[in-house]
N, C-alpha and C positions, 0 to 999 in steps of 0.2 A: 828752191821750192820743190816740193814733191808734186810732180805734174802727172795727175790723172791715174785713177785706179779703175775682151768681148764678154759680155754678159754670159753666164753659164750656158744659156740656151744656144749660143753660137758654137760652143764646143760640141754640144749634142748634135747639132746639124752636121758638123764636119764628120763626126764619128759615124753617124748613120750613113752618110754618103760613101765613106771609105769602105764600110762593111758591105754595103750593097754592091760594090764593085768587084768583090771577090769572085773569082771563077768566070768573070766576064771579060770581054775584049778590053784592051786598054783604052780608057776614056781620057779626053783632054783634062789636064789637071792644072789648077792655079794654086800654087803654094805661096802663102803669104804669112809673114810673121809680123805682128802688129801690136801696138800698145793697147792694153786693156781699156775697154769702154770707148775706144775711139771710132768704132764702126758698129752701129746697131745691127743685131742679127736679122732684122726685117730686110735690111738692104742686101744681105746675102741671098735671101729668097728672091727678091726682086731681080737681082742680077742674073740668077739662074734662069729666070723667065725670059730674059732677053736673048738667051743662047739658042741657036737652032737645034742643037743636040745636047744630050746630057753631059754635064761637066762635073768634075770633082772639085770642090772648093775646100782646100786644106788650109784653113785659117787658124793659126795658133797664137794666143795672146801671151804677152810678157808684161810683168807688173810695172817695170820701169824702163825709161829710155836708155839708161845706162846698161841694162841687161841686153838690150838689142844691139847696142854698139859693141859690147863685149862679144856677142855672137858673131857679128861681122868680122871682128878680128880673128876669131877662131876659124871661121869659114875660109878666111884668106889662105889658110894652110892647105886648103884644097885636097882634103882627104879623098882618095879614090872611092867611087861607088856611092857617094853621099848624094841625096836629093836635096840640093840647095833650094831655098825659097827664091822665087822670081822677083818678089817685092818685099821690102821691109820698111817699117815705120822708122823714121829718123827725125829728131828735133832739129830745127834749122841751125841751132847753136853748134851742133856736132858736124855740120856739113863740111866745113873747111878741113877739119882733122881727118874725116873719112876720105876726102879726095887726096890729101897729102899722103895718107897711108895706103892709098890705092885699094881701099876696101870696096868701093863702088865704081860703077861704070856709067857713062852718060846715057841718057834717054834720047830717043829720036823724036823731036817734036812734030815731024811730018807724019808720024803715026798716031798723033793725038789730035783728033778732029776738033776738040774743044779748046786747044791751046790758045788760040787767038782770042777766046772769050775772056781770058784772064787779064786783069788790069796789069799795067806795066810794073808796078812794084812787086807783084808776085813773080813775074817773069824775071825781073832783075835779081830777085833774091836767089834764084837757083842757077843763073848763068855765072859760071866761075871759070877761071883759068886752071891749069893743071896743078897749081899750088893751093887752090881753094879760095883764091881772092876774087872778089866781085869783078866781073868782066862783061861789059855791055854786049859783046859779040861772042862770048865764050859758049862752050857746050852747055846743054841743059842737064844738070846733075840730079834733079829731083822734081817731084810734082806735088805742090802743096795741096792738101785736101781738107785741112781745118786749121783754125787759128784761134788764139785767145790773147788775153792781156794780163799784165800785172794790175790788180785791182785793189781797192780799199773795201774791206768788210767792216761793218760796225753794228752795234746793238742799238736799235731804235729806242728801247726802253731806258737805256743809260743816257742817251743824248737828249731825250725829251725835256728833262728838267733844265738842261743847259740852254735850251732855246735855239739851238742851231744843229745842223748836220753837216758832216764833211763833204766838200765838193772838190778839193784839190790837195796837192801835196803839202802846201803851206799849212794846212790845218793840223798836220802832225806835230807842229811846233807850239801849238796853243798850250798854255800852262795848265788848263783843266785836264789835259791828257797825260800829265806826268805819271809815270809808272803804270800806265793803262794801255800800253801799245805792245804788240808783238810784231817783229819784222823777220824777213827771211835771213837765214844765216848765209848770206851770199854778198860779197863785196860789190860786185857789178850792179846788183839790184839796189842795194841801200845807197851806195855812192851815186848810182845813176839817178835815183829819184831825187836825191839832194841836188844834183846838177840840174835836173829838170826844174826844180823849185827856184833855182837861181837863174833860170832862163837859158841854160846850156843843154848840150846834147848828152844823152846817155853814153854816147860813144866818144866823149872828149878824150883826146889822146895825151895831152900834156896837162896833168892836174895842177902843176905848179903855176899855170896861167890863171887859175881861179883863186885869188887871194882869200876870199871869204869861205872857201869850201871846208877847210878843217874846223873852223869855229862853228859853222853850221852843223857839221857832223857831230861835234862834241855836244852841242845843245840837243840834237836829236837823240843821241845816245842816252842822255839823262832822262829822256821821256820813255825809254824802252824798258819794259818789264823783263822781256827775254827775247832771244833770237832762236829760231828753229827752222830747219829745212822741211820737216814733215809733220810737225805738231803745233803749228801756229794757230789753228782754228779751235782746238779743244778748249783752251782757256776762254776763248770768246764765247763758246757754247754755254759754258757754266757761269759766265759773267765775271770771271777773274780778270779778264781784260775787256776793254770797251771797243778796241779797234785793232784790226790786223791787216797786214799787207800780204797778198799771196796771189796764186794763179786764179784767174776768173773761173776756170772749170771747177776747181776744188770748192770755191766759194759758192757757185751756183748750185752745186749738189747739196751743200749744207743748207742753203736757203730753202730748198724744197722740203726740208724737214723741220727747220727752225724759223718760225714766222717772225721772230724778233730781230733776225739778222738781215741786214740790207747791204747792198753793194753799190759802189759808185766808181766810175772810171774817171780819174783826175782830169779836170778841164784843160790843164796845160799840156796834156799828152802823157803817154806812158810807154812801157816796153811792150812790144808785140812778140809773141812766139808763134811758130807754125810747125805743124806735123807734116812731114813729107813722105811720099812713096819714093824709095830709092831702089836701085837694082844692084844686088851684090855682084862683085867681080866674078866669083866662081860660077855664078848662075849661067853665064853664057855657054859654058862647056857642058852644061847639063840639059840645055833646052833644044839642042840641035835635032834631037829625035822626038820632041814633043809633037803630038797631033795638032796642036794649035799654038804656035809661037806668039800669036798676037793677043792672047788672053790678058797678059799684064796691061797692055795698052787699052784694051777694051774695058778693063776694070777701072783704070784711072779716068778714062772718059766718062764712064758710068757715074763715078763720084762727082763729076762736074756737071751732070745733067740738071737743068733748071727744076725738074720735078723731084730730084733726089736731094739737092742742096738743102732745102728747108728741113727735110726729115733728118738728115745727118746732123744739122745744126741744133735742132731742138732736142733730139734724143741724146746726143753726145755732149751737150753743153759746151760746144765750141763751134764757131761760125765757119761755114764753107767760104773759101775765097771768092766763089762765084757771087756771093751776096753783095760784095763791094761794088759790083757793076750792074746790079739788078735794081730796077725801080722799086724802092721800098714800099710804095703803095700797093704793089702787086704781091707782096709777101703776106703770109698768115699774120693775123693781128697779134698773135702771141710772140712773134718775132719782132714786129714793129715796136711793141711796147717794152721789149726786154733790152734796155740800154746797157745792161751789164754784159749781155751776150753779143749784141750788135750795137756798139757805141755810135754816136752821131758822127757824120762824115767829118766835121771840123775837128773832132777829137782824134779820129783815125789819122787825119792829115798831119797832126802834130806829134804823132807817135812814131816809134822806130824799133827796128829789130836790134837786139844786142849783138854786136859783132864780136867774133872771136879774135883776140889780139895776139900778136907775137909776144914772146916772153918778156922783152924789155918794157913793153907797155903794161902788161899784166902785173909786172913787179911793182909798178907805181901804185896800182890799186891795192895790191896785197900789203904793201908797206903802210899805206895810209890806214887801211882797215885794221891792221894789227896795232897801230898807234892809238886809234880811237877806242878799240876794244880792250887795250892793255894786255894783248896776247903775247 
């Protein structure tokens, strides 16, 4: 799925700050490369207000997570004289590969005053060994700052005559939806939601142990009008499809403009994704002379502040991890009532991150995917 498209104003803020620094003494600089729309510009202004002296915020957006990962690979070549960013956005699914390829370096949780405020699942997600595998006591390789889910989007006007609305993955198999569904062009997502429908984990390692899986996938395939990574919502908008599966962030943005489109997070649980702050490996060699080496940690802590988390969540259409340990009654009503942005705790508890598998397990998913699709 195409995950998430800083608003133009953010670039303007950065440019004006950089221009204002010309001819003046060197000011502390925080260089960040981030995913578009993942940080509202208002938060950059608020962060500057927390600093005792003027700082330069060099925040540059990239359209896709793949672009940022490719930049990390390029920066690893460590070209002399380059000003590497101190923090970069990374999707959790890319974390294992980044560690294996030595593209990033661990963070020091002792420099993060809000680290202990994160729930255990978020801490466990970023504690890895040197091969990128989950490790309870491993180094901290990233700082989650927002998250979302794989959600179901549907048209209320098309479902009203049917007398029901989708609530879970099993609804995708209903005969009324034949040739009315669009799904991600992604084997882990489609096979994963089918596994979830059958009561298994998204991260099932041996698919041969699920005898009904292939038949269920074949039946689901007959329901699908088309598969797409980045255009699954367009047919829903024009009514060519009635239901689509995709990123909650993409769906929430469409819902702001299309009143007939509604979203639901499947009751049996779904896939969770997270955007993380990571520190590129070459950055350490460029920050030794920085006026303030703690700026990256101050920024991460700022993103986790209780007064910042709701703003980040509402404007970026992805929830702050801090919200999972916050009393929901203390949150703005617009957050409490937005179940697509902040699902019920019981649904979150049934959901899981999609793990990155070694080639032999990935091959199982690819083979089954190709058989079902006739590829």
